C-alpha beads as a LAMMPS data file, in Angstrom:
LAMMPS data file: protein, C-alpha beads

170 atoms
169 bonds

1 atom types
1 bond types

-500.0 500.0 xlo xhi
-500.0 500.0 ylo yhi
-500.0 500.0 zlo zhi

Masses

1 110.0

Atoms # bond

1 1 1 -182.086 -400.995 -89.703
2 1 1 -179.565 -398.435 -89.736
3 1 1 -179.030 -395.117 -88.195
4 1 1 -180.266 -391.583 -89.437
5 1 1 -177.868 -389.569 -90.310
6 1 1 -178.643 -386.231 -87.942
7 1 1 -177.908 -382.566 -88.535
8 1 1 -178.233 -379.533 -86.508
9 1 1 -179.686 -376.528 -88.528
10 1 1 -180.256 -373.059 -87.893
11 1 1 -182.963 -371.951 -89.785
12 1 1 -186.722 -371.090 -90.684
13 1 1 -188.371 -374.420 -89.807
14 1 1 -191.161 -373.510 -92.462
15 1 1 -188.291 -373.114 -95.170
16 1 1 -187.438 -376.763 -94.763
17 1 1 -187.907 -379.161 -98.253
18 1 1 -188.435 -382.379 -96.005
19 1 1 -190.878 -385.625 -96.723
20 1 1 -192.568 -384.313 -93.227
21 1 1 -191.708 -381.471 -90.814
22 1 1 -193.521 -381.371 -87.284
23 1 1 -195.607 -378.994 -85.760
24 1 1 -194.918 -377.898 -82.008
25 1 1 -198.689 -377.518 -81.828
26 1 1 -201.102 -376.882 -78.689
27 1 1 -203.979 -379.619 -78.773
28 1 1 -207.035 -377.276 -80.171
29 1 1 -204.671 -377.832 -83.694
30 1 1 -206.345 -374.742 -84.803
31 1 1 -202.923 -372.531 -84.436
32 1 1 -201.515 -370.521 -82.164
33 1 1 -198.604 -368.661 -81.191
34 1 1 -194.415 -369.356 -81.828
35 1 1 -193.828 -372.360 -84.468
36 1 1 -197.308 -373.662 -84.341
37 1 1 -198.112 -370.218 -85.552
38 1 1 -195.784 -369.489 -88.379
39 1 1 -196.204 -373.021 -89.949
40 1 1 -199.980 -372.158 -90.198
41 1 1 -198.777 -368.699 -91.680
42 1 1 -196.634 -370.649 -94.144
43 1 1 -198.766 -373.272 -95.469
44 1 1 -202.532 -370.735 -95.821
45 1 1 -206.237 -371.720 -94.815
46 1 1 -205.954 -375.405 -96.007
47 1 1 -204.047 -376.697 -93.726
48 1 1 -206.302 -374.701 -90.771
49 1 1 -209.399 -376.199 -92.371
50 1 1 -207.546 -379.923 -92.365
51 1 1 -206.994 -379.457 -88.809
52 1 1 -210.496 -378.834 -88.355
53 1 1 -212.057 -381.642 -90.051
54 1 1 -209.463 -384.357 -87.699
55 1 1 -210.616 -382.186 -84.292
56 1 1 -214.563 -383.080 -85.748
57 1 1 -213.940 -386.384 -87.134
58 1 1 -211.090 -387.731 -85.168
59 1 1 -210.038 -386.027 -82.552
60 1 1 -213.230 -383.659 -80.472
61 1 1 -211.351 -383.486 -77.430
62 1 1 -208.234 -382.271 -79.267
63 1 1 -204.572 -383.985 -79.477
64 1 1 -203.287 -385.339 -76.512
65 1 1 -199.840 -384.601 -74.980
66 1 1 -197.261 -386.895 -76.679
67 1 1 -199.207 -388.034 -79.641
68 1 1 -199.575 -387.251 -83.145
69 1 1 -201.484 -385.959 -86.069
70 1 1 -200.400 -385.911 -89.812
71 1 1 -201.497 -383.782 -92.281
72 1 1 -200.788 -382.169 -95.787
73 1 1 -198.304 -379.388 -96.229
74 1 1 -200.307 -377.329 -98.365
75 1 1 -197.885 -373.919 -99.626
76 1 1 -194.623 -375.295 -97.521
77 1 1 -191.613 -376.958 -98.777
78 1 1 -192.181 -380.329 -97.189
79 1 1 -194.742 -383.021 -97.860
80 1 1 -196.483 -383.201 -94.723
81 1 1 -196.737 -381.702 -91.213
82 1 1 -196.629 -383.726 -88.578
83 1 1 -198.745 -382.445 -84.901
84 1 1 -198.073 -382.839 -81.708
85 1 1 -198.123 -381.255 -78.017
86 1 1 -195.461 -380.842 -75.907
87 1 1 -195.713 -380.937 -72.303
88 1 1 -196.218 -377.903 -70.507
89 1 1 -192.685 -377.885 -68.007
90 1 1 -193.934 -377.766 -64.287
91 1 1 -197.177 -379.074 -65.338
92 1 1 -197.039 -382.111 -67.339
93 1 1 -195.279 -385.397 -67.161
94 1 1 -191.691 -384.083 -68.807
95 1 1 -191.075 -388.031 -70.128
96 1 1 -194.338 -387.043 -72.982
97 1 1 -191.370 -385.173 -74.669
98 1 1 -190.094 -388.437 -75.563
99 1 1 -193.320 -389.312 -77.191
100 1 1 -193.776 -386.550 -78.956
101 1 1 -190.122 -386.721 -80.621
102 1 1 -191.163 -390.924 -80.606
103 1 1 -194.470 -391.142 -82.027
104 1 1 -193.409 -387.725 -84.901
105 1 1 -190.359 -390.612 -85.906
106 1 1 -193.176 -393.396 -86.458
107 1 1 -195.676 -391.885 -88.292
108 1 1 -193.418 -390.720 -90.355
109 1 1 -191.989 -394.113 -91.244
110 1 1 -195.583 -395.129 -91.219
111 1 1 -195.862 -392.473 -94.203
112 1 1 -192.986 -393.605 -95.969
113 1 1 -191.012 -390.261 -95.170
114 1 1 -187.496 -390.159 -95.672
115 1 1 -186.741 -386.688 -94.171
116 1 1 -187.851 -385.230 -91.318
117 1 1 -187.338 -382.284 -89.499
118 1 1 -188.194 -381.349 -85.599
119 1 1 -188.240 -377.786 -84.200
120 1 1 -187.505 -377.683 -80.159
121 1 1 -191.343 -378.789 -79.218
122 1 1 -192.237 -377.362 -75.965
123 1 1 -188.932 -374.854 -75.678
124 1 1 -191.204 -371.939 -76.063
125 1 1 -194.735 -371.103 -74.063
126 1 1 -194.785 -373.895 -72.596
127 1 1 -190.743 -373.368 -71.152
128 1 1 -189.361 -376.694 -71.330
129 1 1 -185.403 -375.502 -70.930
130 1 1 -183.583 -375.696 -74.007
131 1 1 -180.993 -378.505 -71.867
132 1 1 -183.920 -380.540 -71.469
133 1 1 -185.137 -380.540 -74.758
134 1 1 -181.966 -381.036 -76.069
135 1 1 -180.464 -383.919 -74.044
136 1 1 -184.193 -385.121 -74.450
137 1 1 -184.147 -385.087 -78.352
138 1 1 -180.333 -386.715 -78.351
139 1 1 -181.406 -389.526 -75.852
140 1 1 -184.553 -390.784 -78.454
141 1 1 -182.399 -390.014 -81.392
142 1 1 -179.638 -391.967 -80.082
143 1 1 -181.789 -394.869 -79.863
144 1 1 -183.614 -394.874 -82.910
145 1 1 -182.796 -396.688 -86.065
146 1 1 -184.797 -396.633 -89.518
147 1 1 -185.138 -398.759 -92.441
148 1 1 -187.053 -396.142 -93.681
149 1 1 -185.944 -392.498 -92.201
150 1 1 -182.833 -391.198 -93.622
151 1 1 -182.194 -387.798 -92.378
152 1 1 -183.095 -386.007 -89.311
153 1 1 -183.189 -382.413 -89.220
154 1 1 -182.957 -380.289 -85.703
155 1 1 -183.670 -377.314 -86.529
156 1 1 -183.536 -373.755 -84.154
157 1 1 -184.361 -370.659 -85.081
158 1 1 -182.865 -369.107 -82.599
159 1 1 -178.866 -368.864 -82.240
160 1 1 -179.077 -369.610 -78.288
161 1 1 -180.715 -372.931 -79.226
162 1 1 -178.723 -373.702 -81.933
163 1 1 -175.662 -373.684 -79.939
164 1 1 -177.220 -375.262 -76.854
165 1 1 -177.884 -378.326 -79.310
166 1 1 -175.263 -378.020 -80.895
167 1 1 -172.859 -379.080 -77.277
168 1 1 -175.336 -381.809 -76.557
169 1 1 -174.635 -383.266 -80.505
170 1 1 -171.180 -382.192 -81.362

Bonds

1 1 1 2
2 1 2 3
3 1 3 4
4 1 4 5
5 1 5 6
6 1 6 7
7 1 7 8
8 1 8 9
9 1 9 10
10 1 10 11
11 1 11 12
12 1 12 13
13 1 13 14
14 1 14 15
15 1 15 16
16 1 16 17
17 1 17 18
18 1 18 19
19 1 19 20
20 1 20 21
21 1 21 22
22 1 22 23
23 1 23 24
24 1 24 25
25 1 25 26
26 1 26 27
27 1 27 28
28 1 28 29
29 1 29 30
30 1 30 31
31 1 31 32
32 1 32 33
33 1 33 34
34 1 34 35
35 1 35 36
36 1 36 37
37 1 37 38
38 1 38 39
39 1 39 40
40 1 40 41
41 1 41 42
42 1 42 43
43 1 43 44
44 1 44 45
45 1 45 46
46 1 46 47
47 1 47 48
48 1 48 49
49 1 49 50
50 1 50 51
51 1 51 52
52 1 52 53
53 1 53 54
54 1 54 55
55 1 55 56
56 1 56 57
57 1 57 58
58 1 58 59
59 1 59 60
60 1 60 61
61 1 61 62
62 1 62 63
63 1 63 64
64 1 64 65
65 1 65 66
66 1 66 67
67 1 67 68
68 1 68 69
69 1 69 70
70 1 70 71
71 1 71 72
72 1 72 73
73 1 73 74
74 1 74 75
75 1 75 76
76 1 76 77
77 1 77 78
78 1 78 79
79 1 79 80
80 1 80 81
81 1 81 82
82 1 82 83
83 1 83 84
84 1 84 85
85 1 85 86
86 1 86 87
87 1 87 88
88 1 88 89
89 1 89 90
90 1 90 91
91 1 91 92
92 1 92 93
93 1 93 94
94 1 94 95
95 1 95 96
96 1 96 97
97 1 97 98
98 1 98 99
99 1 99 100
100 1 100 101
101 1 101 102
102 1 102 103
103 1 103 104
104 1 104 105
105 1 105 106
106 1 106 107
107 1 107 108
108 1 108 109
109 1 109 110
110 1 110 111
111 1 111 112
112 1 112 113
113 1 113 114
114 1 114 115
115 1 115 116
116 1 116 117
117 1 117 118
118 1 118 119
119 1 119 120
120 1 120 121
121 1 121 122
122 1 122 123
123 1 123 124
124 1 124 125
125 1 125 126
126 1 126 127
127 1 127 128
128 1 128 129
129 1 129 130
130 1 130 131
131 1 131 132
132 1 132 133
133 1 133 134
134 1 134 135
135 1 135 136
136 1 136 137
137 1 137 138
138 1 138 139
139 1 139 140
140 1 140 141
141 1 141 142
142 1 142 143
143 1 143 144
144 1 144 145
145 1 145 146
146 1 146 147
147 1 147 148
148 1 148 149
149 1 149 150
150 1 150 151
151 1 151 152
152 1 152 153
153 1 153 154
154 1 154 155
155 1 155 156
156 1 156 157
157 1 157 158
158 1 158 159
159 1 159 160
160 1 160 161
161 1 161 162
162 1 162 163
163 1 163 164
164 1 164 165
165 1 165 166
166 1 166 167
167 1 167 168
168 1 168 169
169 1 169 170
């Protein structure tokens, strides 16, 4: 088991070429704002159709916080989208944020993904402070080893988020 290479990028996650990108989804899996909306728009309507099928067959109550589901990536430059629902700050158990990252990594391994890219889960409308996000991700990645995953990217959209993440990882 080896520690994958980590990188911090200030980019648009919908433009990243990788085996998997992670979607900071809501429990409905049917699209939303922020990263979720951007991924659904860039992937095209087939993503929504596949998500509807997952809801109808496997997750009629929706995707629980901290859990994951995988779909094809359709028009995105990735193979897969791993959907996870982050916790809402000051409402949900914040430790579920770790589960989002760990469960995404496990599902990526199960699907033989060598590269995976994450947004800052729950830092948008769900209100998790970027410092808490960066600290949580660092803790998860410091302890993660894999024979399959070789590259883990942390993709930040804003300059401020990028600077804060860099502070934790440099």
